[in-house]
N, C-alpha and C positions, 0 to 999 in steps of 0.2 A: 157588386161586393156588399155583404152585410157589415153593418157597423164601420162605415168608411171614416168615421172621425178617429179611429184608432188605429195605430200601426199594426203591421202583422206580427212584429216582435212582441208586442204587449199583449196581442191576442193569444199568441202561443204561450207566453208566461201564464196567462189565466187559465188555459187548458191544463197545463202541466202542474199548476196549483190545485187542480180539481174544482175550480170555479165554474166550469162550463159542463153542462150535461145534456144528452140527447135522449129524449124520452125517459129521463129520470136517471140514466146510466152515465157513469163516467166515461170519458173519451180520451184519445190520444190525437196529437195534431194530424195523423194520418187517417183519422176516422172518416169514412165517407157517409154524408147525409143524404138521405132519400127525400123525395117529395113528401110531404104530409107529416114529417116527423117535428117534433117540438124541441127547439134548442133554447135552454135556459142559460143565461149568463148572470151570475151572482157576484161578480167581482166588485170590489170597492177600490176606488183609485186611491192608492197609498200616498202619504206624504214622502216625497223623494229627497227632501233635503233636511239635514239636521243643523244647518247653520242658522244663526240668530239674526233676527233683523237689526240693522243699525241705521242711525239717522245720519246718512251720508248724503251730501247735496249732489244731486243728479242733473245734468243738462239734457232735458227732455226735448227732442225735436219734433217728434210726432207721438200721439198717444189717442187711443180709443179703447173700446171695450175689448178688442182682440189682440191688438199688438202695441208694442212700445219701440221707439227708436231713440237710443241714447248717444250723445256726442261725448265719448270717453276722453278724459284729460290724460296726459302723460303721468306716469307714476302710480296709476290705479290699476291694481290686479284685478283680473276679471273673476276668476273662480278661488276660493279657498283651497290652500295646499300647503305643503311643507314650507314652513317659514313665513306663511301668510295665512293663519287660520281665521283672521278677522280683517275688517277694514277694507273688504273687497267690494266690487261692483255688485256681486251677488247678495251680499249683506245689505246694501243699499237698496237693492231691488225688493227685498223681502220687506223692508220697511215701507217702501213706496206703494207696494201692491201685495199685501199678505197672501193673496190667493195664488201667488206663483209658487208657494211651498208645494202645491199639488203637482207641479210639473217637473220633468226631468231637467236638472240644471237650472231650476228656477225659471225655465222658459228661454234661457240664452241659447241662441241657435248656432253662433259661430263665435270664435275668439279673436281678440286683438292681443298682442304682447303688452306687457306692463307699459313699456315706454312708447308704444305706438298710440297715436291719437286717432279720434274719429269715430265713425257710426257703427253702432252694433244694433242687431235685430233682436227682439224679444217677443216671445208669443205669450199671451195671457189666458189662454184657454187650451184644453186638450184638442179640440178640433182644429184650431188655429195652428197649434204646434204640429200636428200631424200634416197638414196641408203644407206648411212652410218648409218642414224637413223634407217632404217629397219635392218641393220646388228647388230646393238646395241641391238635392242629389241629382235632379234632372237639369241643372244648370239654367235655371229660369230666373234666378235672382242676380242682378248686377251689382258688383262691388268694384268701385273705382277708387284708386289711390293716387297720391301724389308723393314723389320721393326725390331727394337729391342725392346724387351718386358721384363717386370719384370718376375722373376721366371724361373725355368728350365722347359721348356716345354718337356714332356716325349717322344712325338712322334707325327708325321704329323697326319693331320685329316681334318675335315671340320666343319664349324659351319653353320647350317641351321636354322636361327631364324628370324622371321619377325621384321623389324624396322619401327618405327613410332616416332611421335613427343612425348616428355616426357610429362606426364600428368600435372606436375606442373612447371617443369623448361622449359619454351618454347624455350630457345636457344639451348637445349640439344635434342639428340635422344635417344632412348632406345629401347630394346628388348620388345615387347609388342604383344598381341594377335590381337590387332587393327592395327598393322602395315602392310607394304607391305613385300612379300617374299623376302628374302635376303640369299645369300649363299656365303660364304668365304672358300676357300681352303687354307691350310697352310702346309709347310713343314719345318723341322728344318735344318738349315744350320751349326750352331754352338752353343754349350751350353757353358755358363760360370758358375761360382759358383753361381750366383744368378740372371742371365739374360739369354735371349736366342736371338739368331739372326735368323729370319725367312724369308722365301720366301712365299709370299702369291699370290693368283690368284682369281679374282672375277668372279662370274657368273652374278651378279647383281650390279647395281651402285647407292645404296642408300646413302643419305647424311651420312657422318661419318662412313660409313659402317665398314671399318677395325678396327677403333677406338672403335666403340661400341661392335662389336663382340669379339674382344680380351679382352675387359674389362669384357664382359659377361663370358668368361671362365677364368677369374681371372688372366689374363696376359696383364694387361694394358700396352700401350706403354710408354717407358721412355719419359719424357718431356711433357706428356699429362695431364695438370692440370684439363681439363674439365671431364675427364672419369677416370683418374688415381689417382686424389686427390693429396695431399701433398707428395713431394719427401720423401721417406724413404730410407736412406743409410744403407744397410745391415751391420751387425756386422762382423768385420774382414776386411772390405773394406780398401784398402790402402789410404793414404792422397791424392796421385796423382789422383786416380780414383775418389774419393769423390769429389775432386775439378772439375774434368771433368763433373761429373753428375749434380753438383750444377749450372755450367754454360751452360748446354744444355737446352735451354729455348723454345723449340718446340717439338712437337711429332716427334719421330724418325721413320719417314715414307717417303719412296721415291718410285715413280712410275718409275721403271727401264725399263720396256719393254711393247711396244705397237705393236701389229701385226694385220694387217687387209687386207682385200681384196680391191685392188685399185678400186674405183668405175668405172672407165673408162676401164682400161685394164683387170681387173679381176685377176692380179698377186698379190701374197702376198707382202705386204711391212712390213718389220720386223725392227722396230726402238728400239735402246737401249740407255740408259742413265747411265753412271757410277755412282757410289755413290757420293754424294756431300761431300766436305772436312770435314764438321763437322761431319757427320756420320762415314766416314772413321777414323777420329781422335777418336770418341767415341769408335769404334770396336778395335782400336789399344790400348786404355787405358784398355779396358775390357780384351783383350788378354794378355796384361802385367801383369794383376792382377789375372791371373790363367786361361786364356783360353787354347784352344787346339793347339796353335802355328802357325795357318794357316796365310799365308801372306795376306795382305790386298787385293791384285789383286785376290786371290782366292775367296774372298767373293763376287766378282761380277759375278762368274760363273752361267750359267743358272741352274735353278732348276728343270725344266721339260723337258723331252726329246722333240727333235724337230721332226715335226712341233708341237707346242702346239695347243690345241683347247679348247674351254670352253664347 
């Protein structure tokens, strides 16, 4: 393939814009090229973002000339949008690495919800972006999560259920026959009297995927009003745990591990982020109320044998 550093969609856009000629003549995406013909590409990579750089502190877990891995805190929106035109991760990335303005979505390859913490992968060059997007599509990037859900999950398993926009509540996603394929694997790390601590691994990356899939199997995440409804304190819960549950105001979800093939070297980069303080405190309160007595540092152990793959 010619120009392997650029995606097919980008090459098609250049052709349609008249930036590609064969022997000096304009072409269409269906034009056949014969041996000996001269193909000229005169395209200029456009600036894809109009967002302004902002000096936002970023927790950089890994960085080189090709990629960045960021550990996102709760409350930080990833992309600007309605209600959040500034103060986003994207704005902070443009300040940290101005060259990202040349890339789609400033190089951000996948999303985390505003209140979800953990690791995000960012490409810094067009070739790196093209290769990593391809790896995402081919499920060659490992994304592992930790979550605390309602109810006692009896055993590990997976949810294979398509996800699409909710038919009536347009801000929500739902399991629907009209949705896109979505697969989430989960394993039980610890069971508490009325809750479970899970490790999860994604095959796909649909909007709100973990939250929708866990609610679908009746184990919604703690602190998730969109898919879990109003908080219900189980009978017999201690006052201390009840207080912690009432003060936990975000979905208990953390992207703890990101493993990918480096787009330049081909070597595996394996990044990990420990549980944030609020989730560690939540687990400590659950354990004090009748858990299995594991120490908090045990809860950060890897759930799948190495090397993991999707």
